[in-house]
C-alpha positions as CSV (number, residue, x, y, z in Angstrom):
1,M,10.5,-3.3,16.9
2,K,8.7,-0.3,15.5
3,K,5.2,0.6,16.6
4,Y,2.5,-0.1,14.1
5,T,-1.2,0.8,13.9
6,V,-3.6,-1.5,12.2
7,V,-7.2,-0.6,11.5
8,L,-9.4,-3.2,9.8
9,S,-12.4,-2.0,7.8
10,S,-14.8,-3.4,5.3
11,L,-13.4,-6.9,6.0
12,A,-14.1,-9.1,3.0
13,L,-14.2,-12.9,2.7
14,V,-14.0,-14.2,-0.8
15,V,-14.9,-17.9,-0.9
16,A,-16.6,-20.5,-3.0
17,V,-19.9,-21.1,-1.1
18,A,-20.9,-24.7,-1.0
19,A,-22.5,-25.4,2.3
20,V,-25.6,-24.1,4.0
21,G,-26.4,-23.6,7.7
22,I,-27.4,-21.1,10.3
23,S,-25.1,-18.0,10.1
24,P,-25.1,-15.1,12.5
25,T,-26.9,-12.0,11.5
26,S,-25.4,-8.5,10.7
27,A,-26.4,-7.6,14.3
28,S,-23.8,-10.0,15.7
29,K,-21.5,-8.1,17.9
30,N,-18.3,-6.7,16.3
31,G,-15.6,-4.7,17.9
32,R,-14.0,-4.7,21.4
33,A,-15.0,-7.3,24.0
34,G,-15.7,-5.1,27.0
35,K,-12.5,-3.4,28.2
36,S,-10.3,-6.3,27.2
37,N,-7.5,-6.3,24.5
38,V,-9.7,-8.6,22.3
39,A,-12.0,-7.7,19.5
40,H,-14.2,-9.7,17.1
41,L,-15.4,-9.3,13.6
42,Y,-18.1,-11.3,11.7
43,L,-18.0,-11.8,7.9
44,Y,-20.8,-12.9,5.7
45,E,-21.6,-14.3,2.3
46,K,-23.3,-11.6,0.2
47,D,-25.6,-11.7,-2.8
48,S,-23.5,-10.1,-5.6
49,S,-26.5,-8.5,-7.2
50,D,-27.3,-6.2,-4.2
51,W,-24.7,-7.2,-1.6
52,S,-27.4,-8.3,0.9
53,I,-26.5,-11.1,3.4
54,V,-27.4,-14.5,2.1
55,D,-29.6,-16.3,4.6
56,G,-27.8,-19.4,5.7
57,G,-24.8,-18.7,3.6
58,A,-21.1,-19.0,4.4
59,W,-19.6,-16.8,7.1
60,G,-16.6,-16.3,9.3
61,K,-15.5,-14.8,12.6
62,M,-12.1,-13.3,13.4
63,K,-10.9,-12.8,16.9
64,Y,-7.8,-10.6,17.3
65,N,-5.8,-8.5,19.8
66,L,-6.3,-4.8,19.7
67,S,-2.6,-4.2,20.6
68,G,0.6,-6.2,20.7
69,P,3.9,-6.6,18.9
70,A,2.2,-8.1,15.8
71,F,-1.2,-8.6,14.4
72,D,-2.3,-11.6,16.5
73,Y,-5.5,-13.3,15.2
74,V,-7.6,-16.4,14.9
75,F,-10.1,-16.8,12.0
76,N,-12.7,-19.4,11.7
77,G,-14.7,-19.8,8.4
78,H,-17.8,-21.9,7.9
79,G,-19.7,-23.1,4.9
80,L,-16.7,-23.4,2.6
81,V,-15.7,-26.0,0.0
82,P,-14.3,-29.1,1.8
83,G,-10.7,-29.7,0.8
84,D,-10.2,-26.3,-0.8
85,D,-7.2,-24.2,0.2
86,Y,-7.9,-20.6,1.5
87,T,-5.6,-17.7,2.2
88,L,-6.3,-14.7,4.6
89,I,-5.0,-11.5,3.2
90,Y,-4.8,-7.8,3.7
91,Y,-5.9,-6.1,0.4
92,P,-5.5,-2.3,-0.1
93,D,-8.0,-0.4,-2.2
94,P,-8.7,0.6,-4.9
95,W,-9.7,-2.4,-6.8
96,P,-8.0,-3.8,-8.8
97,G,-4.7,-3.1,-7.1
98,T,-1.5,-4.5,-5.7
99,G,0.3,-4.5,-2.4
100,L,-1.6,-7.2,-0.6
101,Q,-0.1,-9.1,2.3
102,C,-0.7,-12.8,2.9
103,L,-1.5,-13.5,6.6
104,G,-2.0,-17.2,6.7
105,T,-3.5,-20.2,4.9
106,G,-5.7,-23.2,5.7
107,V,-7.6,-26.1,4.1
108,A,-11.3,-26.4,4.7
109,N,-12.1,-29.7,6.4
110,G,-14.8,-32.2,5.4
111,G,-17.4,-30.0,7.1
112,G,-16.4,-26.9,5.2
113,N,-14.7,-25.3,8.1
114,V,-11.3,-23.6,8.1
115,N,-9.1,-22.3,10.9
116,I,-6.3,-19.8,10.2
117,S,-4.3,-18.2,12.9
118,G,-1.1,-16.3,13.4
119,A,0.9,-13.4,14.7
120,V,2.1,-11.4,11.7
121,E,4.4,-8.3,11.7
122,T,2.4,-6.6,9.0
123,G,3.6,-3.0,9.5
124,T,1.2,-0.2,9.5
125,L,-2.2,-1.1,8.0
126,P,-3.6,0.3,6.0
127,T,-0.7,1.6,4.0
128,T,-0.7,5.3,3.2
129,S,-1.4,4.4,-0.4
130,D,-4.5,2.5,0.5
131,A,-7.7,4.3,-0.5
132,N,-9.1,3.4,2.9
133,Y,-6.3,5.5,4.6
134,S,-7.7,8.9,5.0
135,W,-8.3,11.8,7.5
136,N,-11.1,13.7,9.1
137,V,-10.5,17.4,8.8
138,N,-13.7,18.6,10.3
139,G,-13.5,21.7,12.5
140,S,-11.7,25.0,12.8
141,W,-8.3,25.8,11.5
142,V,-6.0,28.8,11.4
143,I,-3.9,28.8,8.2
144,D,-1.1,31.1,6.9
145,V,-2.0,32.0,3.3
146,N,1.1,33.3,1.6
147,Y,0.8,35.6,-1.4
148,L,3.8,37.4,-2.9
149,G,5.9,36.6,0.2
150,Q,3.4,37.9,2.7
151,D,1.6,35.6,5.2
152,Y,-2.1,36.3,5.9
153,Q,-3.6,34.5,8.9
154,E,-7.0,33.2,8.1
155,D,-9.7,31.2,9.9
156,L,-10.7,28.1,7.9
157,V,-13.7,26.1,8.9
158,L,-14.3,22.7,7.2
159,Q,-17.2,20.3,7.2
160,Q,-16.5,16.8,6.0
161,S,-18.9,13.9,5.2
162,G,-17.1,10.7,4.2
163,A,-14.4,11.7,1.7
164,N,-16.2,14.9,0.7
165,I,-15.7,18.4,2.1
166,T,-19.0,20.2,2.0
167,G,-18.2,23.6,3.6
168,T,-17.9,26.0,5.2
169,S,-15.8,29.3,5.3
170,L,-12.5,31.1,5.0
171,E,-11.8,34.6,6.2
172,L,-9.1,36.8,7.7
173,V,-8.5,36.3,11.4
174,G,-10.5,39.0,13.2
175,G,-12.9,39.2,10.3
176,G,-12.8,40.5,6.7
177,S,-12.6,39.1,3.2
178,P,-15.1,36.2,3.8
179,W,-15.2,33.2,1.4
180,T,-17.5,30.2,1.3
181,I,-16.0,26.7,1.0
182,D,-18.5,24.7,-1.1
183,S,-16.7,21.6,-2.3
184,G,-13.6,19.4,-1.8
185,T,-12.3,15.9,-1.1
186,V,-9.9,14.1,1.2
187,S,-8.2,11.1,-0.3
188,G,-5.4,9.4,1.5
189,N,-3.0,12.1,2.6
190,S,-4.3,14.6,0.0
191,I,-6.8,17.4,0.5
192,D,-8.4,19.5,-2.1
193,F,-11.1,22.1,-1.7
194,E,-12.4,25.3,-3.3
195,G,-14.9,28.1,-2.7
196,Y,-16.1,31.5,-3.8
197,F,-15.8,35.1,-2.6
198,N,-18.9,36.1,-0.8
199,S,-19.1,39.5,-2.4
200,N,-18.6,38.2,-5.9
201,S,-19.4,34.5,-6.4
202,S,-17.7,34.4,-9.8
203,M,-14.4,34.8,-8.0
204,R,-13.2,31.3,-7.0
205,V,-10.1,29.9,-5.3
206,H,-8.7,26.4,-5.3
207,F,-6.6,24.8,-2.5
208,T,-4.6,21.6,-2.7
209,G,-2.4,20.1,-0.1
210,T,-1.0,17.3,2.0
211,I,-2.0,16.1,5.5
212,A,1.2,15.3,7.3
213,A,1.8,12.5,9.8
214,E,1.8,15.1,12.6
215,E,-1.8,15.9,11.5
216,S,-1.1,19.4,10.1
217,M,-1.8,20.5,6.5
218,S,0.0,22.5,3.9
219,G,0.0,23.0,0.1
220,T,-0.6,25.5,-2.7
221,W,-3.6,27.7,-3.8
222,A,-4.6,29.4,-6.9
223,D,-7.4,31.6,-8.2
224,K,-9.7,29.9,-10.7
225,A,-9.8,31.6,-14.1
226,P,-10.0,34.5,-14.8
227,G,-8.1,35.1,-11.6
228,T,-4.3,34.8,-11.7
229,R,-3.1,34.8,-8.0
230,T,-1.2,31.9,-6.7
231,G,0.6,31.1,-3.4
232,T,1.1,28.6,-0.6
233,W,-0.7,27.8,2.6
234,T,0.2,26.1,5.9
235,S,-2.0,25.3,9.0
236,T,-0.8,26.7,12.3
237,S,-3.8,25.6,14.3
238,G,-6.2,22.6,14.0
239,T,-5.7,18.9,14.0
240,A,-6.6,16.2,11.4
241,V,-8.0,13.0,12.9
242,P,-7.0,9.7,11.2
243,R,-9.9,7.9,9.5
244,V,-8.2,4.7,8.5
245,G,-9.3,1.2,7.5
246,A,-7.8,-2.0,6.1
247,K,-9.6,-4.9,4.4
248,I,-9.0,-8.5,5.4
249,W,-10.2,-11.0,2.8
250,L,-10.4,-14.8,2.7
251,V,-9.7,-15.9,-0.8
252,K,-9.0,-19.1,-2.7
253,S,-5.2,-19.6,-2.4
254,E,-5.0,-20.1,-6.2
255,D,-6.3,-16.6,-6.7
256,V,-3.4,-14.8,-4.9
257,A,0.3,-14.6,-5.5
258,C,1.7,-14.9,-2.0
259,E,5.0,-16.4,-2.9
260,A,5.8,-13.5,-5.3
261,V,9.4,-12.5,-5.9
262,T,10.4,-10.1,-3.2
263,W,12.3,-7.7,-5.4
264,N,12.3,-6.6,-9.0
265,V,15.9,-6.0,-10.2
266,K,15.2,-5.0,-13.8
267,G,17.2,-1.9,-14.7
268,T,20.6,-0.5,-15.7
269,Y,23.5,-0.7,-13.3
270,I,27.3,-0.3,-13.0
271,W,28.7,-3.6,-11.5
272,S,31.6,-2.6,-9.3
273,V,34.1,-5.4,-8.4
274,F,36.6,-4.5,-5.7
275,G,35.8,-0.9,-6.4
276,V,38.4,-1.2,-9.3
277,Y,36.7,-3.1,-12.1
278,F,33.5,-1.7,-13.5
279,H,31.0,-3.4,-15.9
280,D,27.8,-2.1,-17.5
281,I,24.9,-4.4,-16.7
282,T,21.3,-4.1,-18.0
283,I,18.8,-6.6,-16.6
284,T,16.0,-6.7,-19.1
285,T,13.8,-9.6,-18.0
286,Q,12.7,-11.0,-14.7
287,N,10.3,-14.0,-14.4
288,P,7.7,-14.8,-11.7
289,D,10.0,-17.4,-10.2
290,G,12.8,-14.8,-9.7
291,T,15.1,-15.8,-12.5
292,F,16.4,-12.9,-14.6
293,S,18.5,-12.2,-17.7
294,G,20.2,-9.4,-19.4
295,T,23.3,-8.1,-21.1
296,G,26.5,-6.4,-20.0
297,G,29.9,-5.2,-21.1
298,Y,33.4,-4.5,-19.8
299,P,34.7,-2.0,-19.2
300,A,31.8,0.3,-18.3
301,S,31.0,3.1,-20.7
302,S,33.0,1.5,-23.6
303,S,30.1,0.2,-25.8
304,P,30.2,-1.7,-28.2
305,Y,33.0,-3.4,-26.2
306,T,34.9,-4.7,-29.3
307,A,38.4,-3.4,-28.6
308,A,41.2,-5.4,-27.2
309,G,40.6,-6.2,-23.5
310,Q,36.9,-5.6,-23.9
311,T,33.9,-8.0,-23.9
312,T,30.2,-8.1,-24.1
313,E,28.5,-10.2,-21.4
314,T,25.5,-12.4,-21.0
315,I,23.8,-11.9,-17.6
316,T,21.6,-14.5,-15.8
317,G,20.6,-14.8,-12.2
318,Q,18.0,-15.5,-9.5
319,V,16.3,-13.5,-6.8
320,T,15.0,-15.4,-3.8
321,G,13.7,-13.2,-1.0
322,N,16.5,-10.7,-0.3
323,T,19.2,-12.9,-1.8
324,I,20.5,-12.5,-5.4
325,T,22.9,-14.6,-7.5
326,L,24.3,-13.1,-10.6
327,T,26.2,-15.0,-13.3
328,T,28.1,-13.3,-16.1
329,T,29.5,-15.1,-19.2
330,Y,32.0,-13.3,-21.4
331,D,31.0,-13.3,-25.0
332,G,34.3,-11.8,-26.3
333,P,36.5,-10.7,-27.8
334,Y,38.2,-10.7,-24.4
335,N,38.4,-14.0,-22.5
336,T,35.5,-15.6,-24.4
337,G,33.6,-18.2,-22.4
338,Y,34.8,-17.0,-18.9
339,T,32.0,-17.3,-16.4
340,V,31.6,-16.4,-12.7
341,T,28.7,-16.3,-10.3
342,A,28.4,-13.7,-7.6
343,T,26.1,-13.9,-4.5
344,G,24.8,-10.9,-2.6
345,T,22.0,-9.3,-0.7
346,I,19.3,-6.8,-1.5
347,D,19.0,-4.3,1.3
348,S,15.7,-2.8,2.5
349,D,16.4,0.4,0.4
350,G,16.9,-1.7,-2.7
351,T,20.7,-1.4,-2.9
352,I,22.5,-4.6,-4.1
353,S,25.9,-5.8,-2.9
354,G,27.8,-8.9,-2.0
355,T,31.1,-10.4,-0.7
356,L,31.2,-13.7,-2.7
357,P,33.3,-14.6,-4.5
358,W,34.7,-11.1,-3.9
359,E,33.4,-7.7,-2.8
360,W,31.0,-6.3,-5.4
361,S,28.0,-4.0,-5.7
362,L,25.5,-2.8,-8.3
363,T,25.4,1.0,-8.4
364,G,23.5,3.6,-10.5
365,G,20.2,1.8,-9.9
366,S,18.3,-0.1,-7.2
367,A,15.8,-3.0,-6.9
368,T,12.2,-2.2,-6.3
369,P,9.8,-4.2,-4.1
370,V,7.5,-6.6,-5.8
371,V,3.9,-6.1,-4.6
372,E,1.8,-9.2,-4.2
373,K,-1.5,-9.2,-6.1
374,M,-4.7,-11.0,-6.9
375,V,-4.4,-13.3,-9.9
376,G,-8.0,-14.5,-10.0
377,W,-11.4,-13.2,-9.1
378,N,-15.0,-14.5,-9.1
379,P,-17.5,-11.9,-7.9
380,T,-20.1,-14.6,-7.0
381,E,-17.7,-15.8,-4.3
382,Y,-17.7,-12.7,-2.2
383,L,-18.2,-12.3,1.6
384,F,-17.6,-9.1,3.6
385,E,-18.9,-6.7,6.2
386,N,-18.4,-3.0,6.7
387,N,-17.1,-2.5,10.3
388,L,-14.2,-0.4,11.5
389,I,-11.8,-2.1,13.9
390,N,-8.6,-0.7,15.5
391,F,-5.3,-2.5,16.3
392,T,-2.2,-0.9,17.7
393,S,1.1,-2.7,17.6
394,N,3.7,-2.0,20.2
395,P,6.9,-3.7,21.4
């Protein structure tokens, strides 16, 4: 399987706190256990007014492998509501958002304790769209600044604090035309910074760009008004260091949609049967249980489908995981009442096709993944801790 990297940061535990007891302190050891492949993370109930740890409040501990073919973990929570069902999830920022992954579920016993464990092929966590996925661009770079088709090699020195770029300089390699970098941000794979010309601070330039997976940078630049110059830039020396983190939460199972429909098939398609017969299909509605409905017409591109040999169609169906069933009923004038159900598969790229009851495909559109999401939230039931943990998945 593919190699994945998982980094767990700001792990959060969202629970209804009902029991009291002695919980570990924030000084409890997080991170790697010696030189082993095992790491630990402690989670705490927090006071939602100031996010301080509640003395004697609910807490949890997660033990997990730092590397392996999947995210292999054991989580034990304490001080929970006996009999309540909890789900361990990965939740990408910002809040509120979508794209969570459900890792496992468990029911708290009579003592308010829950055990959840598993080995889940999560893919790379955090995802690149997660606000906790970022880069450290501190240090010295050489960039090619292109203006009017000419590349100018320049030394760029950046200083970063958290997500903010606070300095420092840009000048031609070997010296000359010095600028001071005074502001900027790094967010996800995006970088944005600007500065002023040392000899005339009213002259400002703005750089935007993307940090690539191979840790290089490139983008565009432009003078701030009243300047009018624009161009592109690419790093030729220097390395961005990943600064990534993913949040793991424990939530009430009723507050997350873990069994969400895998794919959203709403859209407009051409339904090809045997590659010979073509129908227009528009799927207008899809429900949380995966059922969908829409309209159609035969032959394609012959709306309003009222001539001899033509028909409008009523479309219904169901999406379950990667499987789709699609039923059409002819409304006439051709062959009114005729109905047939086709079964197919939604591929990883969203393409839809099948072989039952005959070879068919939907073209001109594609399904989109349905992202799981939180469906409930109570800020007084919130436990978390800010620690950065690394996990690397390998075959």
